[in-house]
Structure formats: structure tokens, C-alpha cells
C-alpha positions in Angstrom: 32.2 2.8 278.4 32.9 5.2 281.2 34.3 8.7 280.8 37.6 9.2 282.6 39.3 12.6 282.7 42.5 13.8 284.4 42.7 16.8 286.7 45.6 18.9 285.2 47.6 18.6 288.4 47.2 14.8 288.5 48.2 14.6 284.9 51.4 16.5 285.8 52.0 14.2 288.8 51.8 11.2 286.4 54.2 12.9 284.0 56.7 13.3 286.9 57.0 9.5 287.2 60.3 8.7 285.5 59.8 5.0 285.1 58.1 4.4 281.7 56.8 1.0 282.8 55.0 2.5 285.8 53.4 5.2 283.6 52.3 2.5 281.2 50.8 0.5 284.1 48.9 3.6 285.2 47.6 4.1 281.7 46.5 0.4 281.6 44.5 0.6 284.8 42.9 3.9 283.7 41.8 2.1 280.5 40.3 -0.7 282.7 38.3 2.0 284.6 37.2 3.4 281.2 36.1 0.0 280.0 34.4 -1.3 283.2 33.5 1.9 285.2 31.8 0.9 288.5 32.2 -2.8 287.6 36.0 -2.5 288.1 36.8 -4.6 291.1 39.7 -5.3 293.5 42.6 -5.8 293.0 42.5 -3.1 290.3 40.8 -0.5 292.6 39.9 -0.1 296.2 38.5 2.5 298.6 40.8 4.7 300.6 40.0 4.4 304.3 38.4 7.5 305.8 38.2 9.3 302.4 35.7 9.9 299.6 38.3 9.1 297.0 39.3 5.7 295.7 42.6 4.4 294.5 43.5 2.7 291.2 45.9 -0.2 291.8 48.2 -0.5 288.7 49.5 -4.1 288.1 46.8 -5.4 290.5 48.5 -3.6 293.4 52.1 -4.4 292.6 52.9 -0.9 291.4 54.5 1.7 293.7 52.0 4.4 292.4 48.3 5.0 293.1 46.1 7.3 290.9 43.4 8.6 293.2 40.0 9.2 291.7 36.3 10.0 292.4 33.1 9.9 290.4 31.7 13.4 289.7 28.2 13.0 288.2 28.8 10.6 285.2 32.5 11.1 285.0 35.5 9.6 286.8 38.1 12.2 287.6 41.7 11.2 288.3 42.5 13.8 291.1 46.0 13.0 292.1 48.8 10.4 291.7 50.9 9.5 294.8 53.0 6.7 296.1 51.5 3.5 297.5 50.8 3.7 301.2 53.0 0.8 302.3 56.0 2.4 300.5 55.5 6.0 301.5 52.7 6.6 304.1 53.2 10.4 304.3 53.4 10.8 300.5 50.2 8.8 300.2 48.5 10.9 302.8 49.6 14.1 301.0 48.3 12.7 297.7 44.9 11.8 299.4 44.7 15.3 300.9 45.4 16.9 297.5 42.8 14.7 295.8 40.2 15.6 298.4 41.0 19.3 298.0 40.7 19.1 294.2 37.5 17.2 294.5 35.9 19.8 296.7 37.0 22.5 294.3 35.4 20.7 291.4 32.1 20.2 293.3 31.9 23.9 294.3 
């Protein structure tokens, strides 16, 4: 079983999502990451083009939200939660930038 932790800011972003079903879908895909770790495959996760972070894809990609994560040593860290890129490209870009910044702070 893999260890998954939430960056405090990402946990807050998750909490800002008003739709309970979407928050539950996020929790479900995080549990899949905990259970499978590196073995979790598409459509439940994928790489983010041009970034070191990866995205979890709740409801196999049918969710409007994307938790962004990276592996730090033996732990997966959820770094940010943002909108799906097709729905809100700028919002997704902001979330990726936030995730990358938080990742660099953790690694320092």
C-alpha cells in the first residue's frame, strides 16, 4: 500500500469544491492511488504534458476536477486540485503552476 498525503493548500482546494459527489470521486481515486501506487494506470491517472506532476482523473476522467500529485521519495503528495484542462485551461494551468511551486518547496 502506498502512502498518500495532502499538501495543506491542496486539501483546502479540495474542500472548496461544493459538489459532494465530486469530492467523493476525488477521495475514491486517491484511495486507488493508495492501493495501487505506481501500478495505477490510465484512465485513473496520467502525466501532465511539460510538467513533473501527474494528474489523478476521478471517475476515469469524467470529473471536472484534477488532483495534481508527485512522488517524493516513497510518498505520493497531492499538491493541488484544479479544474480539468478541457473545461478551464487557464485554471488548470494555474493549478499546475501551484503544484510545481509546492513541489519545489517540499524538495528544498
